[in-house]
Structures are given as structure tokens and as C-alpha cells.
N, C-alpha and C positions, 0 to 999 in steps of 0.2 A: 309632624315633628313636635317633640315635646321639649319644653324649656323649664329647667329648675334652677333656682338660685339658692345656694346654701349659705346659711349664717353660721360662721365658724366661732362666733363669740359665745355660743351656748355653754353653760357650765356643766361639768361632769355630774353624773348621778352621785348623790351624797353617800349612797350605799357602796363603799369601796370593797367590802367583803362580799363574796358571792353566795355564802351560806349554802354551798352545795349545788347552786343553780348554774346553768350554763352561762357563758359570757353573754350570749345573745339575749338572755332573760333579764340581765341587770343593766345593760348599757342602753340609755335612751337614744332616740333618734335626734339628729341635728335639726334645728329649726330650718325651715326652707320656705320659699315662696315660689309659686308657679305663675304663669302668665296672667291669670285672673286675680290672684290674691295680692300680687305685687302692686296692683293699682291702688290698694288700700293703705300702702305705706304713706305716712304723713309727709307733706311738703316741708322743706326747710323753713324755719322761722328765724326772725332776726331780733337782736337787741336794738341795733341801729340798722335800718333798712339798707341792704346791699353793702354794708360795711362790716359790722360785727355780728356773726351768727350766734344763735343760742346754742349752748352745749358744744361750743367750738374751742379749738386750740388756736390761739392767735399769737403771732410774733410781730412786734413792732421794733425795727432796728435802724440804726444810723450811726454816723461817725460821731466822735466826741464834739460837743458843742452844737449839735444839730437841733437840739430842742426836744428830744424824745419825751422826756418826763413832762415838760410843759404841755405837750400835745396830748399825751395820755390822760393827764389830770383834767385837761379841758374836756375831753370826751367823757370821762367819768362824771364830771359835774353836770354836763348836759344830760346825761342819762338819769341821774338821781332826781333832777329837776324836771324831767320829761320835756326837755327842750330839743327841738330838731337840731341836728349837727350838720352844718353845711347843707341845709335844706333836705337832709335825709331824716326820715321820720324815726323817732325813738318809739319802738313798739312795746318795749318791756322795761319796766323800772322796778327797782328793788334794792337790795343791799349790795354794795361793792366793797370788797375787802382788799386793801392795798398793802402788800408786803413790801416794806421799804428797807433797803439795805443800809442807808444812812441818810443824813440830811433832814431828819425829822423837824429840826428847828427852823428850817427854811420853808417847810410846807405851810405853816400858818400864814406867812406873808403871801404865798401864792394863792391860798384860799381866800384871804381877805381881798386881794387885788381883783381876783376873778369875780367875787360877789359884788364888789363895788362897780366894776366895769359893766356887768350885766344887770345891775340893780336887782339882785336876787338874794333872798335870805334862804339859803339851801336847807333842805330837809336833812336831819341827822341820820343819813343812811350810808355814809362812807366812813369806814373804820381803817385806821392805819396801824399796822403791826410792825415794829422794828424787828428785823431778822439778823441783826449784826452779831448777836451773842449765841446763836444756835445754828446747827446745820439743818435747815428746814426740810431737806430732802430725806433725812433719816426717818425710818419707820416710826420710831417712838415720837418724834416731833411732828410727823404727819398726823399722828393720832391726837396730839395736843392741839394741832391746828383744827382738826375736825370738831373737837369739843368746844374750842373757842368760837368757831363759826356757828355752832348750834346755839350757844349762849346769845350771840347777836340776833339770831332769828327769834329766839324766845322773848328777848327784850323789846323787839320792834314789831313783831307780828308780821314780818316780811320775809321773803325767801332770798337766798343768795343768788344773784344773777351773774356776777363776774368776780374773779380773783385776779388781781394784778400782781405780778412778780417783778420788782424793780431793784436790781437787774438779775437776769438769769445767771450771770457770772457770780454775783454776790450770793445768790441762793444756792449755787452749786459749788461753793468753796470746799475744796478737798477732792473734787472730781476733775477728770480730764475732759475738757470740752471737745477735744478732737477724737475722743474714744466713743465709738458707736455703742459699746457696751455700757460705759458710764452714763452716757446721755440717754440710752434706752431705759436704764434703771431709774434715772432721774425723772423722765417723762412718765414712766409707769406709776411711780408713787403719786405724782400729781394727777394722773388719770383716775386713780381711785377716789380722790377728792372730787374731781369733776363729775364722775358717775354718781357718787353718793349724794351730792347736792344738785345734780342736774344743772350745772352752771358752766359758764365759759371760763377759760383761763387765758390770760394775756401776759406773755413774757416780753419785757423790754430787754433788748439784746444789742450787741455791738457789731459793727462791720469789722472784717478782717483787715490786715495791713494792706492787702491788695483789694481796694474797695470795689473794683470791677467784678470781683468774684463773689460779692454779696456778703452775707452774714458770716460771722466767725464760727469756727467749730465744725463738728461732725455734720455731714450732709443729712444725717437722720433727722435733724431738727426741721429742715425744710420739708422733708418727706412727710413728717408727722403733722405739720401745720395745716389747718383748714384755710387760714387766712394769713397772708404775709404782707406787711406794710413797710415800705422803704421810706425813710425820712432823709431828705437832702437839703442842706443849706446852700443856696446858689450864691454866685458872686455878687448879685445885687441885693443880697440879704433876704430874698424871697425864700420861703421854705416850701419845698415840694413834698406833698404827701401822696405817695404813689402805691396803690394796691397792686402788687405784682403777682399775687396768687390769691385767687378766690375760688375755692373748691366748688361752690354751688352758686356762683354769680359772675358778674362781669368785673374786669379790672377797671379802676377809676383813678383819676389824678386830681388833686386839689392844690391850688396855690394859696399860700397864706403868709402872714408875717407875725413876728412877736413884737409887740409894742410895749413901751414902758408905761405902766399905770400904777400910781401910788408907789409902793415899795418893791414891786416885782414886775414880772412880764405877763402879758396875756396874749392869747392867740386870737387873731381875727382874719377873716377872709381878705384877700388882697384888695378887692373892690369895696371893702367896708372902711378903708382908710380915706377920709375925706380930704381932698387936696384943695389948696387955695390957688389963686391965679398964678402965684409965683412957684407953685409946685410943692410947697411945704405942707406938712400934715397939720391938721387942726387939733390942738390939744394933746397930741401924743407924739412920742419920739420913737421912730423905728429902731429896734435894737440891733446894733452891729456886733455886740458880744453877748452871746446867749447866757453865759454864766454870770450871775449877780452874786458878789461876795456877801456872805451873811456874817455880820459881826457879832452875833449872839454867841454866848459861851457854849462850847462843845465839850461834852464829857467823853473822853477817850477810854475805851476798854483795853485791857491787856492784849486781847485777841487782835484788835485793830493795830496796836503798836507792833505786834509780831508780824501782822500782814504787811505793814509798810516795809519793815526791814527784810522780810522774806522776799517780797517782790522786787525790791531794789537789788538784792543779791542775785535774783534771777535775771537781772539786766533790763527790767522793765523801765520805761520812761515815766516821768512824773505824771504825764498826761494819761498814760495807761492805768496807773495806780489811782489817779483821780477818778477815772471812769469806773474802776472796780469798786471804790468806796463811795462814789457819788458825792465827793467833797471837792471844793475848788483847789486848784493847783497850789495856791499860796499857803493854804492851810496844811497841805501835805508837806510842803517844804519846811514850814515853821515847826511842824510836829517832829519831823525827822531831826532837825537841828536840836530840839529839846531832848530827843531820845539819845543823841550823841552825848549830851551833857549828863543825862541820867546814867548812861553806861560809863561815865567818867573818862570819856575819850576826847573831851573838848580841848585837851592840851596837845593833841596829836596834830602833825602837819597834814596838809591836804592829801599827799601821796599815801600816807599811812591810812587815812580814813578810806580812801579809794580801795586799798587792799583789804582792810578789815571788813568793810560792808559790801564790797564787790560793786561799787558804783560805776555805772557806764554812761548814764545820762548826763550830758554836758550842763543842762539846766540845774541839776542838783549840785554839781561841782561848783558852778558859778555862784549859786546861792550861798553855799558854805563859805566860799572865799570872801563874799561881801559881808555876810552876817556874823561871821565868827572871826576871832583874832588869830588867824593862821599865817 
């Protein structure tokens, strides 16, 4: 019996014209492996052993307020500092590029708190790129991203090992998450970046309204992922990090907590919180509310203003819009109130505003009743 495995990823022959030759003369054979040569295919390698694969597509997802961004930033900082993550060895260190939808002003506090907690002065190998003003999935912007990443490599002498996209929804603005066609195009564009730099791509994503059904959007996302990590905040404020899909490894679960340190939160393993005889933690406060309000000034773009009004008109709740823009609820509510004033509708009664803006979320209506003279 003969066994052949065919690699369908082979590119076509660049000579599209046959120049009078027969088709058999100009079409190259597909790459293939037989029983003997397939033994030479390299084993999978890891950025973080058994957690994040090299050259992989990774999705980290969870409900609003589950701490997704805190956890991913914690992983990134462990990687660039070559520190084991939950006792899992960091095998590969290099540049991490973090595409952030919003909240760039709060990142500084998170980095400072993490560095203080771990007593580490991190290497300058993590770069944050705001994606609020461009559709990053468009081909022209993918090319801009490629050039920007090349500049990072030239300036540091290091290779790109991972690109984080926070969040998938923010990066896919203008696309339908439920459309396999749209998501297929979205993933293909990022796949070209992944192949060019031979790096991993990690998407931060949301759960759907029915959390028991997993992540939001087209099932093609789960199918395409090499690694899928589910983040859950439990009733006792424990955060469960569960690897529910690992294409080339075992599923694992970690229990952790977010604790208050300096001006932000940091992630620690559950057994790292030192308890006193009375059961209180020493020096730290376990966070019951994941979102910490950032009082620094935010510069709002016209696109973000339009996104707020557009999503309110679609009937989305303030929590859903907050997740989309990665901005605390209170800021969204205050911004919307100012947009009403900017539109010169602040003299309208609440019923008129509901009709004009299509408001369906009771939290938004209550906020307007309290904060405006209606």
C-alpha cells in the first residue's frame, strides 16, 4: 500500500501563458510527502510552551468585564521579558505588536503597575498601534502595517513573534462578523501578514449573547483558530483561563485573580495571593470590578462619535458599545450626552431623543434623564 499526502498550499507556476506548450508542460506538480519524507516535517514549536504556538492563529475571548485585555497584556509582558507564564516556559522572545482599538491612555498605567508588581524594567520590545482611525483589514492598510512592522524589526534587530488585535470587532469595523465570507476575507488578509513575518496572530474577541454557545460571530473563526482560550470571571471573582482548543497540544485550565496594584490591576495565580490568619490578602485588594475608570483626557475622533450614534441606533446596549470601543461605560454615556448637545438636540424631551437616536438601552435613557434638563 502506498500513502501520499498532498500539500494544496503550493503556488501556481508564474508562467501563466503556455507559449505554445501543452498544459502538462507548464503546470508544476503539487508538493507532497510520502511515508518516509513526512517524518522530516518539523515538530510544532511554541512561544509559550503548550499555550501559544509559533506561527499560529490564536483567539482569546470572554464576556464584558472578564479581564481579557489584562490577561493578554500579562502574557505579552512575560514573553518580552522571557519570564515563564504560569510555570510554562517562554521559548521564543522578540517583538510583540499590539493593535489597540482604543484606551491607549490607560495602557501606560497597566504597564507601570505590571512592571512594579514584578519588579521588572521591561525591554522596549512591545509596540502599540491605535487602529481607531483606519480599517486595518483593508489591503492598503495591511500593506501599511507590513511596512511599519518592518521598521520595528530594523530599529530593534529583533523579529516579530506575535501580533495582538484588540479587539477583533474593532479591527473588523465595516464587516459582518456573522458572515463567513467577510470573516474569511478578514482572516486571509491577516494570514498574509502572519506568513510574511512567520509570526503568530492573537485576536481578542467577545462571547455571544448566549454565552453557552461560545464566541460571537461566524463559526469560521473557531475553525480557523489553532488555539482558542476562553476567559471566565467566576462568582467568587476568580478568573478561569481555559484552553478549549489546542490544535497541537492538550487543553489546560488556570485559575487566577486580578488584584489592585498601584493605579491599575495585575494578574496573579490564585495561590500567589498570600492570606493572613483572618483570610485577608496581604498588601493587595482582589478586584471585584475589572474595569478601572481612567480619568485622563481622551481625544475623540469623528469616526468614534459616528460609531457611538450608529450602534445606539442599531439598538446596542452601552455595555456592547463599551466592549466595541474598549472604553468604560461612563465615558460612552457622557460622550453621547455631549453629542446630543453638539447636534443641538439638548432641548428635546426624552421621548423625542429616543425617536431621533433610536435609543433602546434603558441605561442610556436613565443617564439622559439624570444628566440633562429634560
